N, C-alpha and C positions, 0 to 999 in steps of 0.2 A: 782729519780732525774729528773728534768725537761728536756724535749727534747731540744736539741740545735736548735736555730733559726739562720740562717746565713743571714748576711746582707752585701752587697757589695757596695751599694751607696744609700745615702739619701740626698735629696735636701731640702734646707731651706735658709732663708736669715737673720734670727735673732737669737740672743742668749738671752734666757729669764732667768731672775734671780730674784727669789722671796724671797730669804733668806737674810735678812739685815745683813751686816757686818759693824761694827763700822767704821766710816770715809769713807764709800764707798757709793757714791751717785748713785741712779738709776733714770730712767725716765720712768714712765709708765710700770714698770716691765722689762725694757730692760737695759742691762748694758750700762751706759751712754758713755763709751769709746770703745765699741766693734769694731768700725770701724778702730781704730788705734792700738789695742792691738796685739802684736806679742809674742806668748808664745810657748815654746817647753817643754813638760813634759815627762821625760824619766823614765821608770820603775826602772831601775837599772844602777849603774855606771860601773859594771864589769860583762861581760857575760862569762859563762864557756868556757874556751879555748882561751880567748883573754885578753888583758890588759885593763887598766883603760880607759873607754870611747871609746875604739877602735870600738865597734859595733855601736856607735852613731856618730863617727867623721865626716863621710860624711854628715850626716843630720845637724850636728852642723855647719859645714862650709857653707853649702848651706843656712842655716837659718841666720847666722850672716853676711854673705856677706863681705862687706868692713869695718865692725866694726874693730876698732883697740884696744880699751881698755875695758877690762871686769872686773867688780867688783866681787870678790869672797867672798861668805859668808860661812865660815867653821864651824859655831857654832854647827853643829850636832855631831861633834866628839870632844873628850877631848883634843887630841894633835893637836892643830890648826896649829902649825908650820909645823909639818910633813905633815898634810893634804894639806896645802898650797903648799908645795914643790911638792907633787904629782900632784896637779891640775895645778900648773904653768908650770911644765914640759910638761904636755899633751897639754895645750893650746898654749904654745910656739911652739910645734911641728905642730900645726894647723895654726900657723901664727898670734897669738893674744897675746897681753900683758895682764897679769893678776895681779891685785892688791887686796890683801886681806884686808877686813875691820878690822880684828883683830890687824893689825899692827899700828893702829893709835888711838888717843884719840877721833877722830871725824869720826866714821864710816859713818855717814850720808853724810859727805863731799865726801868720796870716791865714794859712790853710785851716787851722783850728778855730779861728775867729769868724770865718766866713760860712755861708750857708750852702755854697756849691763851689765846684772847681771846674775851670775850663783850661785845658791844655791845647795850645794852638799848634799849627803846622810849621814845617821847616825841615831841618835836617834831624832825622831820628837818632843818629848816633850822638850828635851834640846834645840833644834833649836828654837822652838817657844818662849820659855822662854827668850832666848837671843834676839830675834827680839823685844820682848816687852822691855827687860831691856835696850837695846840700842836705843829704839825709832825709829826703822827702818821700821815698818809696813806702816806708812803713806807715808814715802818717796818713798818706793818701789811702792806702789799703784799709787802714782802721776806720777812717772817716766814711769811706764808701760802704764798708761792712755795716756801719751804723745807720746807713740810709742817706748819706750825703749825696746829692746828685752829682754825677761826673759827666762832663762833656769833653769829648776829644775830637779834634779835626786833623785829618791827615796823620802827621807824626804823632799827634796827641791820641789818635785812635790806635796807631801801631803799638804804643807803649802800654795800652790797656790789655794787650794779649799776654800770653805766657813769656814770649820772647820777641825780639825785633828781627828775627831771621827772615821775615818776608817783606821787609821794607824795600822801597825802590832806591834808597839813598846811597850815596857814596860814604864810606867810613872815614870822614874827614878828621875825626878824633876817635880815641879808643876808650869806651867805657869799661869798667872793671869786669863786666859780664854782659852777655846778650839777654840775660833774664830781666824781664820787665815787671810791670805791676801785677800781672796775672789776675785781673779783675774778671776776665771772661775766659772760657775754656777753649778758645779758638784763636787762630792767627788772623790778622788783618792784612790785606794787600790793598791799600787805597789807590785811587786814580787808575783802577784796573782798565787795561786796554785790550779789546778783542783783536785777535789776529786779522790782519788785512790781507785777503787773498790776492789783491792786486799789487801788493807791495813787492818791490825788488830787493828789499833789505834782507840779508842772509843771516843776521844775528838771531839770537833766541827770542821767541815771543814771550810775553808775560806768562801765558799758560805753560809753556815749556819750563820756565824757571820755577814756577810753583810746583809742577810735577817733579822737578829735581829735588825740591825741598821735601816732598813726600817720599822720595826714595830713601831719605835718611831720617825722617821724622814721622810720627804718627798723628800729630795734631791737625785737625781740619783747618782749612783756610777759606776765609770769605774774601773773594775778589770783588771789591765795591767799586762800581763805575762812578764817575763823577756825577754828582747829584743824588747818590744813594747814601743811606744811613741805616744803622741798626739801633733800635730802641729796646732796652731791656727794663722791664718793669712788671711787678706782680708775677714774677717767675716766668714771664713770657718774653721770648726774643722775637721781635717783629721787624721785617724789612720795611723801611719807610723811604720816602723820597720819590724820585721820578724815573730812575734809569735802570733799576734792577741790579742783580748781582749774579756772580757765578761761584758756586760752592765746589771745593775740591776736597776729596777724602782719599786716604790711602787705599789703593787697590780697587778704586771705583772710578767710573767715568764722571767728568764734571757735570754739574746740574745747574741749569739756568733757573733762576728764581725771580719771581715778579714782585713788585711792590705790594705790600699787604700780606705777604706770606709769613707764616709762623716758621721759625728756623730752629727750634729747640732740638729736634731729633737730628736734623742735618748737621748741626754744629756741635753735637755732644761728642766729647773726647773719650 
């Protein structure tokens, strides 16, 4: 196994994005709206020993600030009513109104009428298929480009990347494409698990699967351990949370990254 390389700070000023996503404009290899994008990507919704989003509540509140209305996209789970009740209760406790897109015949309108969007976790394939089915991809891209705060957790973080090719989920449904929102120039692997040297399991480790992805693709991958999150604001990508992350790039050894690290150069595509 490759030796860990630790990074505490990396300075840069641009986010490069070389993989085209339908409906997503770039200028000279740069994300055209990177100066206004505000994005919070959370590895997991529930951390062992705490309740729903408890571990991320302070970061969410700091990130959202004076936002009032949050659009919730619950499509990653089958029981959308129950999921919405859970999310609404948590966001209300943080001081925000939450409206779920599944409660209306016009989910695009809810996204346009709210101040921020939160996409929760569950099955990434089911989530992405619904985003295509309800024609939400373009609307979310446009709103985020305009500065609308985007929060994703688990599957909701997966779909923020160029594709969903590094999800951990089973393909229980088939979306029209693996292409996702493309809000960030890197792939996400949430719930990242480190190899256990004491394990007798002979299947592939998470690291091996990500390295297989890089045999066929060039896009960097952020392996976010549970408790980790990436915040993108003011052109800076910063690792937040408590557990760190592991960064994978084609042709290079994995890099261990500590909370507080700047990630722009490591995750530039």
